[in-house]
C-alpha positions as CSV (number, residue, x, y, z in Angstrom):
1,M,6.6,-16.7,5.4
2,L,7.4,-13.2,4.3
3,D,5.3,-10.2,5.3
4,R,2.0,-10.0,3.4
5,E,2.7,-6.4,2.3
6,L,6.1,-7.3,0.9
7,K,4.4,-10.0,-1.2
8,K,1.6,-7.7,-2.3
9,G,4.0,-5.1,-3.4
10,S,6.1,-7.5,-5.5
11,A,3.3,-9.7,-6.9
12,E,3.3,-8.3,-10.4
13,L,7.1,-8.7,-10.7
14,I,6.8,-12.3,-9.4
15,V,4.1,-13.4,-11.8
16,L,5.5,-11.6,-14.9
17,S,8.9,-13.3,-14.2
18,I,7.3,-16.7,-13.9
19,V,5.5,-16.5,-17.2
20,E,8.4,-14.8,-19.0
21,P,10.0,-18.0,-20.4
22,R,6.7,-19.6,-21.6
23,P,2.9,-19.5,-21.1
24,R,1.7,-21.1,-17.9
25,H,-1.6,-21.8,-16.2
26,G,-2.6,-20.5,-12.8
27,Y,-2.0,-23.6,-10.7
28,E,1.4,-24.0,-12.3
29,I,2.3,-20.4,-11.6
30,S,1.3,-20.8,-8.0
31,K,3.4,-24.0,-7.6
32,L,6.4,-22.5,-9.3
33,I,6.3,-19.4,-7.0
34,E,6.2,-21.7,-3.9
35,T,9.0,-24.0,-5.3
36,R,11.3,-21.3,-6.4
37,S,11.0,-19.4,-3.2
38,A,11.8,-22.6,-1.2
39,G,8.3,-22.4,0.4
40,R,8.7,-18.8,1.6
41,L,6.1,-17.4,-0.8
42,K,2.7,-18.9,-1.5
43,F,0.0,-17.4,-3.7
44,H,-3.3,-19.0,-3.1
45,I,-5.5,-19.4,-6.2
46,A,-8.1,-17.1,-4.6
47,S,-5.7,-14.2,-4.7
48,L,-3.7,-15.3,-7.8
49,Y,-6.5,-15.3,-10.3
50,P,-7.7,-11.7,-9.7
51,L,-4.1,-10.6,-10.2
52,L,-3.8,-12.6,-13.4
53,Y,-7.1,-11.0,-14.6
54,R,-5.8,-7.5,-13.8
55,L,-2.5,-8.1,-15.6
56,E,-4.5,-9.3,-18.6
57,E,-6.7,-6.2,-18.5
58,R,-3.6,-4.0,-18.5
59,G,-2.3,-5.8,-21.6
60,W,0.7,-7.2,-19.8
61,L,-0.5,-10.9,-20.1
62,Q,-2.5,-12.6,-22.7
63,G,-4.7,-15.5,-21.6
64,R,-5.9,-18.3,-23.9
65,W,-7.9,-21.3,-23.1
66,V,-6.3,-24.7,-24.0
67,E,-8.1,-28.1,-24.0
68,K,-6.1,-31.3,-24.0
69,P,-7.7,-34.8,-24.3
70,G,-8.3,-36.3,-20.9
71,Q,-7.7,-33.0,-19.1
72,R,-9.9,-30.1,-18.1
73,R,-9.7,-26.8,-19.9
74,R,-7.0,-24.5,-18.6
75,R,-6.2,-20.8,-19.2
76,F,-2.6,-20.3,-20.1
77,Y,-1.1,-16.8,-19.6
78,A,1.7,-15.5,-21.8
79,L,3.8,-12.3,-21.5
80,T,2.9,-9.6,-24.1
81,R,5.3,-7.2,-25.6
82,E,4.1,-4.5,-23.2
83,G,4.4,-7.0,-20.3
84,R,8.1,-7.5,-21.3
85,H,8.7,-3.8,-21.1
86,V,6.9,-3.5,-17.7
87,L,8.9,-6.5,-16.4
88,G,12.2,-4.9,-17.4
89,R,11.3,-1.7,-15.7
90,Q,10.1,-3.5,-12.6
91,R,13.3,-5.5,-12.4
92,D,15.4,-2.3,-12.7
93,T,13.3,-0.7,-9.9
94,W,13.6,-3.8,-7.7
95,K,17.4,-3.8,-8.1
96,I,17.6,-0.2,-7.1
97,F,15.3,-0.8,-4.1
98,V,17.3,-3.8,-2.9
99,H,20.6,-2.0,-3.2
100,A,19.2,1.0,-1.3
101,M,17.9,-1.2,1.4
102,S,21.2,-3.0,1.7
103,L,22.9,0.4,2.2
104,I,20.4,1.4,4.8
105,T,20.3,-1.8,6.7
106,G,23.8,-3.0,6.3
107,V,22.5,-6.4,4.9
108,D,24.4,-7.6,1.8
109,H,21.9,-8.5,-0.9
110,A,24.4,-10.6,-3.0
């Protein structure tokens, strides 16, 4: 498991990246983070939903309730235009940070 503070500092970038291709519901977001990180990152629902609500309040995500026959109602989150701009800026910042850390630590980030 990665350090809690590292995860906390990159949570917005992670969630925005996960919902970039298409709208997703909270449980799916949580599972994709765990799967794509090979189990190194886990976002428990108790901490994920407050983050989703904050991102929605900022206008970076738009949530909408969807009901399907035989399933319970789920809230799907989609990236907004503003969210796309924020994601682009955060990715650029992350690239610069990773490059700087590799220069400092001597660890290749490729």
